[in-house]
C-alpha positions in Angstrom: 17.2 8.1 -19.1 17.2 8.4 -15.2 20.6 8.6 -14.1 20.0 8.4 -10.2 17.2 8.8 -7.8 17.0 10.8 -4.7 14.7 10.1 -1.6 14.7 8.9 2.0 14.0 5.6 3.2 12.6 5.6 6.3 11.6 2.5 8.6 7.9 3.0 10.0 7.8 0.0 11.7 8.2 1.2 15.0 5.9 3.9 14.3 3.0 1.0 13.1 2.9 -0.7 16.0 3.1 2.5 18.6 0.1 3.5 16.8 -1.5 -0.2 17.0 -0.7 0.2 20.9 -2.8 3.0 21.2 -5.2 1.4 19.4 -5.3 -1.0 21.8 -5.2 0.8 24.5 -8.2 2.9 23.5 -10.7 -0.2 22.6 -9.4 -2.6 25.2 -10.5 -2.8 28.9 -7.0 -2.2 30.7 -8.7 -4.8 33.8 -10.8 -7.0 31.7 -8.5 -7.6 28.9 -11.9 -7.8 26.5 -13.3 -5.2 24.1 -14.5 -1.5 26.1 -16.9 0.4 24.5 -14.8 2.3 22.0 -13.7 -1.1 20.7 -17.6 -2.6 20.7 -18.4 1.0 18.2 -15.6 0.4 16.2 -16.3 -3.7 15.4 -20.2 -2.5 14.7 -18.9 0.0 12.5 -16.3 -1.8 11.0 -19.4 -4.7 10.3 -21.6 -1.6 8.8 -18.6 -0.7 6.4 -18.5 -4.6 5.7 -22.4 -4.7 4.5 -23.1 -1.3 3.6 -25.8 -1.5 5.8 -26.7 -0.6 9.7 -29.0 -4.5 10.1 -27.2 -6.9 12.3 -27.9 -10.5 11.4 -26.6 -11.9 14.4 -27.1 -12.5 18.1 -26.4 -9.7 21.2 -26.0 -10.7 24.4 -26.1 -9.0 27.9 -24.7 -10.5 31.1 -24.8 -8.7 34.1 -23.5 -9.8 37.5 -25.9 -10.5 40.1 -25.6 -9.0 43.4 -22.2 -7.0 42.1 -22.9 -4.0 44.5 -22.8 -6.3 47.3 -19.0 -7.4 46.5 -18.0 -4.0 46.7 -19.8 -2.8 49.2 -19.3 -5.9 51.6 -15.4 -7.0 50.1 -14.0 -3.9 48.6 -13.1 -2.4 44.9 -10.3 -4.6 44.3 -12.4 -7.7 45.5 -15.0 -6.4 43.1 -12.6 -6.0 40.2 -11.1 -10.0 40.6 -14.9 -10.7 40.3 -15.3 -8.9 36.8 -11.6 -10.4 35.3 -13.7 -13.8 36.7 -16.4 -13.2 34.8 -14.5 -12.1 31.4 -12.3 -14.7 31.5 -15.3 -17.4 31.6 -16.9 -15.2 28.8 -13.8 -15.4 26.8 -13.1 -18.7 27.4 -16.7 -19.4 26.3 -17.3 -17.5 22.9 -13.9 -16.3 21.3 -14.0 -19.9 19.4 -17.2 -18.3 17.8 -16.4 -17.1 14.3 -17.2 -13.6 14.0 -17.7 -12.6 17.7 -16.5 -9.9 19.8 -16.5 -9.8 23.7 -16.4 -6.9 26.2 -17.5 -4.6 28.8 -19.8 -1.3 28.1 -19.3 -0.3 31.6 -19.7 -1.5 35.7 -20.4 -5.4 35.8 -22.3 -5.1 32.1 -20.9 -7.0 29.3 -21.9 -7.5 25.9 -21.4 -10.5 23.3 -22.2 -10.4 19.9 -22.0 -12.6 17.4 -22.4 -12.8 13.7 -24.6 -14.5 11.1 -26.3 -16.2 14.7 -29.4 -17.6 12.8 -29.6 -21.0 12.8 -27.0 -21.6 15.5 -29.5 -20.8 18.5 -29.1 -24.1 20.1 -25.4 -23.8 19.4 -25.5 -20.5 21.4 -28.4 -21.7 23.9 -25.9 -24.4 24.9 -23.0 -22.2 25.4 -24.8 -20.2 27.5 -26.1 -23.2 29.5 -22.8 -23.9 30.0 -21.1 -20.6 30.9 -23.5 -20.1 33.3 -23.0 -23.2 35.2 -19.0 -22.6 34.9 -19.1 -19.2 36.7 -21.4 -20.6 39.0 -18.6 -23.4 40.0 -16.1 -20.5 40.3 -16.1 -20.0 43.9 -13.2 -17.1 45.0 -11.7 -18.1 48.1 -9.5 -15.3 50.3 -6.9 -17.9 50.1 -7.0 -17.8 46.3 -6.8 -13.8 45.5 -3.1 -13.6 45.1 -2.7 -16.1 42.8 -5.7 -15.4 40.4 -4.5 -12.0 39.8 -1.6 -12.9 38.8 1.0 -11.9 42.4 -1.0 -8.4 42.8 -1.5 -8.1 46.4 -4.7 -7.1 48.3 -5.6 -5.4 51.4 -6.7 -8.3 53.4 -8.8 -6.1 55.6 -11.2 -5.5 52.8 -11.8 -8.9 53.1 -13.8 -10.1 55.1 -14.5 -13.7 55.2 -12.4 -16.1 56.9 -9.7 -18.1 54.8 -11.3 -21.2 54.1 -15.1 -18.8 53.3 -16.1 -19.5 49.8 -17.9 -16.8 47.5 -19.9 -17.8 44.8 -20.4 -15.5 42.0 -23.3 -15.7 39.1 -24.4 -13.7 36.3 -27.7 -13.2 34.5 -28.3 -13.0 30.3 -30.5 -11.4 28.0 -30.6 -12.4 24.6 -32.1 -11.1 21.2 -31.6 -12.8 17.9 -31.9 -10.6 14.9 -35.2 -11.8 12.6 -35.2 -12.3 9.6 -36.5 -9.1 8.7 -34.4 -5.6 9.4 -33.3 -5.6 12.8 -30.5 -2.8 13.6 -27.8 -2.8 16.3 -29.6 -0.9 18.7 -33.0 -2.5 18.4 -31.2 -5.6 19.3 -29.4 -4.1 22.3 -32.6 -3.0 23.5 -34.1 -6.3 22.8 -31.1 -8.3 25.1 -31.9 -5.6 27.9 -35.2 -6.2 28.5 -34.6 -10.0 28.4 -32.0 -8.9 30.7 -34.3 -7.1 33.0 -37.2 -10.1 33.3 -33.9 -12.6 33.3 -33.2 -10.4 36.9 -36.5 -10.1 38.3 -37.6 -14.1 38.1 -34.5 -15.4 39.7 -31.2 -14.5 38.2 -28.8 -16.7 37.6 -30.1 -17.9 34.3 -30.3 -16.4 30.4 -33.4 -15.4 28.9 -34.0 -15.1 25.5 -36.4 -12.1 24.3 -39.9 -13.0 22.4 -41.5 -10.6 20.4 -44.8 -12.6 21.1 -44.4 -12.1 25.3 -41.5 -9.4 26.3 -42.4 -7.2 23.0 -46.0 -6.6 24.6 -46.4 -2.9 25.7 -42.6 -2.2 24.7 -41.6 0.8 22.9 -38.9 0.0 21.1 -40.2 0.5 18.0 -38.0 -2.3 16.0 
């Protein structure tokens, strides 16, 4: 019979907390507070591990801010940052309630949303996209609102050329791809959404376009 036990007890809660903070910093875009590219890649790899397959049953949404370069060139990069935050917040408000979804910033002014098990939810997602477009287009940024919208962060007034009462409208273009009943990989869905986004921006912007294999897939080199 054992008489005594020799060992040590260590509280690793602080270590775990530190690891969680480091993981968040690595996978969260620090400006917009949505997932960054690493966070999106981790979400994809987790999905593939769970399903044992690279096939994605879902929806891939790509968003691009219309005329974003003009915001930076005209009003300065700090104002451009505010536009990025505003769009990220609208995306989060629109899609965070969708089960099995992730919202992320791919880089620059491009954002992505991925939604699991989207087949059969096409109308729901289309409705959300329409509401998103209206919501963002009605979000006018005003010089007087800068400090409030940025949590008190001070912006150099010299970078903001519009007068105090001038409002600046923001719009986005969206490319969407739904997985087919056939096998569809993440990379294939991205290519399809990117093609839809390209066509969307070439036909007026401030709208969404859903990839159509018969129309948009003609002469494509996706190989999906």
